C-alpha positions in Angstrom: -0.1 0.2 0.1 1.0 3.7 -0.3 2.1 5.8 2.7 -1.4 7.6 3.5 -3.3 4.3 3.7 -0.6 2.6 5.7 -0.5 5.7 8.1 -4.7 5.9 8.4 -4.2 2.1 9.0 -1.8 2.4 11.6 -4.0 5.2 13.4 -7.2 3.2 13.2 -5.3 0.0 14.7 -4.2 1.8 17.8 -7.8 3.4 18.3 -9.2 0.1 17.9 -6.7 -1.0 20.6 -8.2 1.9 22.8 -11.9 0.6 22.5 -10.6 -3.0 23.3 -8.9 -1.7 26.6 -11.8 0.3 27.1 -14.0 -2.7 27.1 -11.8 -4.9 29.0 -11.9 -2.2 31.7 -8.3 -0.7 31.5 -8.9 2.1 29.5 -6.3 4.4 27.9 -6.2 8.1 29.1 -6.9 10.3 26.5 -3.6 11.5 25.9 -2.4 7.9 25.4 -5.0 7.3 22.8 -4.0 10.3 20.9 -0.1 10.0 21.3 -0.4 6.1 20.4 -2.4 6.8 17.3 -0.1 9.4 16.0 3.0 6.9 16.9 1.2 4.1 15.4 0.4 6.1 12.2 4.2 7.2 11.8 5.3 3.4 12.7 3.2 2.2 10.0 5.5 3.9 7.2 8.7 2.9 9.0 9.2 -0.9 7.2 9.6 1.3 3.9 13.2 2.5 5.1 14.6 -0.1 2.7 13.1 1.6 -0.4 14.7 4.9 -1.5 11.5 6.3 -2.7 9.6 5.9 0.2 8.3 8.5 2.5 10.5 7.6 5.4 13.3 7.4 3.2 12.9 11.0 2.3 11.3 12.5 5.6 14.7 13.5 7.3 16.9 14.3 4.6 20.2 13.1 3.9 20.1 11.3 7.3 17.2 9.1 6.2 18.4 8.6 2.9 21.8 7.2 4.3 19.9 5.2 6.8 17.8 3.6 3.7 20.9 2.5 2.1 22.2 0.8 5.1 19.0 -1.0 5.7 18.4 -1.9 2.1 22.0 -3.6 2.2 21.4 -5.1 5.6 18.1 -6.6 4.6 19.7 -8.1 1.2 22.3 -9.6 3.2 20.0 -11.2 5.7 17.8 -12.5 2.7 20.9 -13.8 0.9 22.0 -15.6 4.1 18.9 -17.1 5.0 16.8 -17.9 1.9 15.3 -21.3 1.5 15.7 -23.5 -1.6 12.3 -22.1 -2.9 13.2 -18.5 -2.3 14.0 -16.7 -5.5 17.1 -14.8 -6.1 16.7 -11.2 -5.4 18.8 -7.8 -6.4 17.8 -5.6 -3.4 16.3 -6.0 0.2 12.9 -4.1 -0.4 10.1 -6.1 1.6 12.4 -8.5 3.3 13.7 -8.1 6.8 11.9 -4.9 7.6 8.7 -6.5 6.6 8.9 -9.5 9.3 7.3 -9.7 12.8 11.1 -10.0 14.1 11.6 -6.4 12.9 8.7 -5.2 14.3 9.4 -6.5 17.6 12.9 -5.3 17.5 11.9 -1.8 16.5 9.3 -1.7 19.4 11.6 -3.0 22.1 14.1 -0.5 21.0 12.0 2.4 21.3 10.7 1.3 24.9 14.5 1.1 26.0 15.3 4.4 24.4 12.2 5.9 26.3 12.8 4.2 29.6 16.8 4.5 29.7 17.1 7.6 27.9 14.9 9.9 29.9 12.9 12.7 28.7 15.2 13.4 25.8 14.9 9.6 24.7 11.0 9.9 24.9 11.0 13.3 22.7 13.4 11.7 20.1 11.1 8.8 19.7 8.3 11.0 19.6 9.8 13.4 17.3 10.6 10.8 14.6 7.0 9.4 14.7 5.3 12.7 14.7 7.3 13.7 11.6 6.2 10.4 9.7 2.7 11.0 11.1 2.5 14.1 9.7 4.1 13.0 6.2 1.4 10.1 6.3 -1.6 11.7 7.5 -1.3 15.2 6.0 0.5 14.0 2.9 -1.1 16.7 0.6 0.2 19.6 2.6 3.6 18.0 3.5 4.4 17.5 0.0 4.0 21.3 -0.5 5.7 22.4 2.6 9.5 22.7 3.5 11.1 19.8 5.1 12.2 22.2 8.0 8.4 23.0 8.7 7.4 19.4 8.9 10.2 18.9 11.5 9.3 22.0 13.4 5.8 20.6 13.5 6.8 17.3 14.6 9.2 18.7 17.4 6.4 21.0 18.6 3.9 18.1 18.6 6.5 15.8 20.5 7.0 18.3 23.2 3.4 19.5 23.8 2.5 15.5 23.9 5.3 14.6 26.4 4.0 17.9 28.5 0.6 16.4 28.7 1.5 12.8 29.3 3.8 13.9 32.3 1.2 15.1 34.3 -0.2 12.8 36.9 -2.7 10.4 35.5 -2.3 11.2 32.0 -0.5 8.1 30.9 3.0 8.2 31.2 2.8 5.2 33.3 -0.1 3.7 31.4 -0.2 0.0 31.7 3.3 -0.4 33.1 3.1 1.2 36.3 6.1 0.4 38.5 8.5 3.1 39.1 11.1 3.4 36.1 8.6 2.2 33.6 7.5 5.3 32.3 6.7 5.2 28.7 7.5 1.8 28.3 4.1 1.4 26.6 5.7 3.5 23.6 7.1 0.4 22.0 3.4 -1.4 21.6 2.0 1.2 19.0 5.5 1.1 17.1 5.3 -2.7 17.0 1.4 -2.4 16.0 2.2 0.1 13.4 4.9 -2.1 11.8 2.5 -5.1 11.6 -0.4 -3.4 10.3 2.2 -2.3 7.5 2.8 -5.7 6.6 -0.7 -7.0 6.7 -1.6 -3.9 4.3 1.6 -5.2 2.1 0.2 -8.5 2.2 -3.2 -7.6 0.5 -1.0 -6.3 -2.3 0.1 -8.2 -5.6 3.5 -9.0 -4.3 2.5 -10.2 -0.8 4.8 -9.8 2.2 7.1 -12.1 4.3 5.9 -11.3 7.6 6.2 -14.6 9.2 10.1 -15.0 8.6 12.1 -16.8 9.6 9.5 -19.6 10.1 9.6 -21.7 7.1 6.6 -22.5 4.6 7.3 -25.4 2.4 10.8 -24.8 0.7 10.7 -21.0 1.5 11.6 -18.9 4.5 10.5 -15.8 2.9 7.0 -16.8 1.7 5.1 -13.9 0.6 2.0 -14.4 2.7 -1.3 -13.1 1.2 -4.9 -13.8 0.5 -5.7 -15.6 -2.8 -4.0 -13.7 -5.7 -7.7 -12.6 -7.1 -8.4 -11.0 -3.9 -5.1 -8.8 -4.2 -4.8 -5.2 -5.7 -1.9 -2.9 -6.8 -0.6 -0.4 -4.6 -2.1 3.0 -5.3 -5.0 1.2 -7.0 -8.7 2.4 -6.8 -9.6 -0.2 -4.5 -7.0 1.3 -1.8 -7.7 4.8 -2.5 -11.7 4.7 -2.7 -12.3 1.6 -0.7 -9.7 0.9 2.2 -8.8 4.5 3.1 -12.4 5.2 3.8 -12.8 2.3 5.6 -9.7 2.7 7.8 -11.3 6.4 8.7 -14.5 4.7 9.5 -13.1 2.2 11.8 -10.8 4.8 13.3 -13.7 6.9 14.4 -15.6 3.9 15.8 -12.5 2.9 17.7 -12.0 6.4 19.1 -15.8 6.3 20.3 -15.2 3.2 21.9 -12.2 4.0 23.4 -13.6 7.2 25.0 -16.6 5.3 25.9 -19.0 7.5 23.8 -20.8 4.5 22.4 -22.3 1.6 24.3 
């Protein structure tokens, strides 16, 4: 799928988690619901860091372009060293390592560690990165005609304001993980979810997605999981734009209402 659809699906997924948490009598404070939805929307773009033309590879200028090159080479090296007898030869690493559950878990764990051990600045850096990506994904029409610096400033201001709100007692810095020193440990959850939602979205497209790696399926370790080929669509097609994106918005709205206990 394309970036806007990925971001919308990520936000909708976290809002759905918020509704489920409310139904299970463990409601999210509204700042956690909002911050998590934005983080998840940004994280849903992150797996495409292995593609030079992707939004995330352009979002932070030369830094993200250089990182894209590193990730693409790393992904390709991992693919070559672990491919099964039935896996085809490739010339690049797109839709390999970064499109697996392993990568999703590692990214979430790394972000949680940065928040817990990096203190306030660690939290701000993690939120800044994901706020910029959320802006690029959810407000893509405006982001494309704005300067990168303006997007970065908006991301930095959003991250700062969210931390200021979350730090207030009862607003969610210690949501779910309540022991001393576990503040913001939950931030890894929307990051894992966003990456997995990205993989599920790509699995619906023609190429499928090897989300289950390294679990072997038949003679392949990089099996492109997906529905029957007749149910798949091409990225950027009318199915994605005219059907899936409105569905994601509707699901997100319903999730938000459920999470805030406004329906029942």
